[in-house]
C-alpha positions in Angstrom: 0.3 4.6 -13.9 2.1 1.8 -12.5 4.4 3.2 -9.4 8.1 1.3 -9.7 9.1 0.1 -6.3 13.2 -1.0 -5.3 12.9 -3.2 -2.3 16.7 -3.2 -0.6 16.6 -6.1 1.7 18.9 -8.7 2.2 16.7 -11.4 4.0 15.4 -13.3 1.1 12.2 -14.5 3.0 11.2 -10.9 3.4 12.5 -9.6 0.1 10.1 -12.1 -1.6 7.1 -11.5 0.7 7.6 -7.5 0.4 7.8 -8.2 -3.7 4.7 -10.4 -3.7 2.7 -8.1 -1.5 3.8 -4.9 -3.6 2.9 -6.7 -7.0 -0.3 -8.0 -5.4 -1.0 -4.3 -5.0 -0.4 -3.2 -8.2 2.8 -1.7 -8.3 5.7 -2.9 -10.2 8.3 -4.3 -7.5 12.1 -5.1 -8.0 14.2 -6.2 -5.4 18.3 -5.4 -5.3 20.1 -8.7 -5.3 23.7 -6.8 -5.7 23.9 -4.6 -2.4 27.7 -3.3 -3.4 25.4 -1.6 -6.3 22.3 -0.1 -4.6 22.6 3.5 -5.8 23.6 2.7 -9.2 20.9 0.4 -9.2 18.7 3.4 -8.1 19.9 5.8 -10.6 19.5 3.3 -13.4 15.9 2.2 -12.6 14.6 5.5 -11.4 12.0 3.9 -9.0 9.2 6.2 -7.7 9.5 4.7 -4.2 12.2 2.5 -2.4 11.8 0.2 0.6 15.1 0.1 2.7 16.6 -1.9 5.3 18.9 -0.4 7.9 21.1 -3.6 8.2 22.6 -4.8 5.3 25.7 -6.4 3.7 28.9 -3.9 3.0 27.1 -0.6 4.2 24.1 0.7 6.4 20.7 1.9 4.9 21.7 5.0 6.5 24.8 5.5 4.5 22.8 4.6 1.4 19.8 7.1 2.1 22.6 9.9 2.5 24.3 8.6 -1.0 20.5 8.6 -2.4 19.7 12.1 -1.6 22.8 13.3 -2.9 21.3 13.1 -6.3 17.5 12.2 -5.5 14.2 13.1 -3.7 12.3 9.5 -4.3 10.7 8.7 -1.4 12.6 6.3 1.0 10.5 4.3 3.4 12.7 2.4 6.1 11.6 -1.0 6.8 13.6 -2.5 9.6 13.6 -4.8 12.5 15.2 -2.1 14.7 12.7 -0.5 17.0 15.3 2.3 18.9 13.9 5.6 19.0 17.6 6.9 18.2 17.2 4.8 14.5 13.9 6.3 13.6 15.2 9.7 14.3 18.3 9.0 12.3 16.3 7.7 9.6 14.1 11.1 9.1 17.6 13.5 9.8 19.1 11.6 6.8 16.3 12.3 4.7 14.2 9.3 4.9 10.4 9.8 4.8 9.0 7.1 7.0 9.9 4.1 9.2 7.8 0.8 9.6 9.1 -1.8 12.3 9.3 -5.4 11.3 7.2 -7.5 11.8 4.8 -5.2 9.8 1.4 -5.3 9.4 0.8 -5.8 5.6 -2.0 -3.2 5.5 -0.8 -0.5 7.3 2.6 -1.1 5.3 0.6 -0.6 1.7 -1.3 2.4 3.5 1.8 4.0 4.1 3.0 3.5 0.5 0.1 4.9 -0.7 0.1 7.7 1.3 3.9 8.3 0.4 3.3 8.2 -3.3 0.2 10.6 -3.2 2.1 12.9 -1.5 5.1 12.7 -3.8 3.1 12.6 -7.1 0.3 14.7 -6.5 -0.5 15.2 -10.0 -0.6 11.7 -11.3 -4.0 11.0 -12.2 -5.4 8.1 -9.7 -5.8 4.4 -11.3 -9.1 3.2 -12.5 -9.6 -0.3 -11.1 -12.2 -2.6 -13.0 -13.4 -6.0 -11.7 -16.5 -8.1 -13.1 -17.9 -5.4 -15.2 -17.7 -2.8 -12.4 -15.3 0.3 -12.7 -14.0 2.1 -9.7 -12.8 5.8 -10.4 -10.3 6.4 -7.5 -10.4 10.3 -8.6 -13.9 10.6 -8.6 -14.6 8.4 -5.8 -17.7 6.6 -7.8 -18.2 3.4 -9.2 -19.9 2.5 -12.3 -21.7 -0.4 -13.7 -23.5 -0.7 -17.1 -24.0 3.3 -17.4 -25.0 3.5 -13.9 -23.2 5.5 -11.3 -22.6 5.3 -7.0 -21.2 8.0 -5.4 -18.6 7.0 -2.5 -17.8 8.4 0.6 -14.3 8.3 1.6 -14.5 5.4 3.6 -16.4 3.5 1.1 -13.9 4.2 -1.1 -11.2 3.0 0.6 -13.1 -0.4 1.8 -13.9 -0.9 -2.2 -10.4 -0.1 -3.4 -9.2 -2.5 -1.0 -11.3 -5.3 -2.1 -10.9 -4.5 -5.9 -7.0 -4.6 -5.3 -7.5 -8.1 -3.6 -10.0 -8.9 -6.1 -10.8 -13.1 -5.7 -9.2 -13.4 -2.3 -10.9 -13.0 1.2 -9.8 -9.9 2.9 -9.9 -10.2 6.6 -11.9 -7.9 8.5 -9.1 -7.2 10.8 -7.1 -6.4 8.2 -9.8 -3.7 6.3 -10.3 -2.2 10.0 -6.5 -1.7 10.5 -6.2 -0.4 6.3 -9.2 2.2 7.0 -8.6 3.4 10.6 -4.8 2.9 10.8 -5.2 0.1 13.5 -7.2 2.8 16.1 -7.9 0.6 19.2 -11.1 2.8 19.7 -12.9 2.1 16.6 -15.9 -0.5 16.9 -15.7 -3.4 14.6 -19.5 -2.7 14.0 -18.0 0.4 11.9 -16.8 -1.8 9.0 -20.3 -3.8 8.7 -21.8 -0.3 9.0 -20.1 1.0 6.0 -20.4 -2.6 4.3 -23.7 -2.3 4.2 -24.1 0.9 2.9 -22.3 0.1 -0.2 -24.1 -3.0 -0.8 -27.6 -0.5 -0.9 -25.5 1.8 -3.2 -24.2 -1.2 -5.4 -27.6 -2.9 -5.4 -29.2 0.4 -7.0 -26.7 0.4 -9.9 -27.5 -3.5 -10.4 -24.7 -5.1 -8.5 -26.3 -7.2 -6.0 -24.3 -9.8 -4.3 -21.0 -8.1 -5.7 -19.6 -8.2 -2.2 -19.7 -11.7 -0.3 -19.7 -12.3 3.3 -17.2 -15.4 4.2 -18.2 -16.4 7.7 -15.5 -16.0 10.4 -13.0 -14.7 7.6 -14.1 -11.5 5.8 -15.2 -10.5 2.4 -14.9 -11.3 -1.1 -15.5 -9.9 -4.3 
């Protein structure tokens, strides 16, 4: 299943950035262009999740959130330059499901989106990701290759899912650490290296030697 995400953001640069980011992560993303018709667009498009700014032309994101909540329980994640506690509290009291402050870290934003979708649609089957003959089964926490199977731990699955969703591009170590551990400062960077090493051993065991490449001082690539 491909989730539909509606981006309600009036800054053209950020709007394009969000749509590109979401599409690159496997979502069907669409940006609102007529801010006088946001509510009707939500009714027509029936998105699975909405990214909503607070400061918008015509009316605020708070007002739009209240109107949407009158007919829909779609997850609403506020993505805004406002960092005040009152704005965050207001977003939650009006029915918002989360609050992310700009400038946002892309890996953390994607993790928040994935968590909201999983919570809102718990019975939807997880997708299967494929790359160069390997298949990652997110629902079974397994990777298969030529009829051989490797069982994965939770962190190993998350690392591979991130790499699969960014296949063909270098994934920075910092982005992976933030995605895995929500940027917790006490996490030793070596923990990522240990997990990557264990994944490589499991992949080699099913014939996938060299599947994950290390790019010196840059990150990892599949």
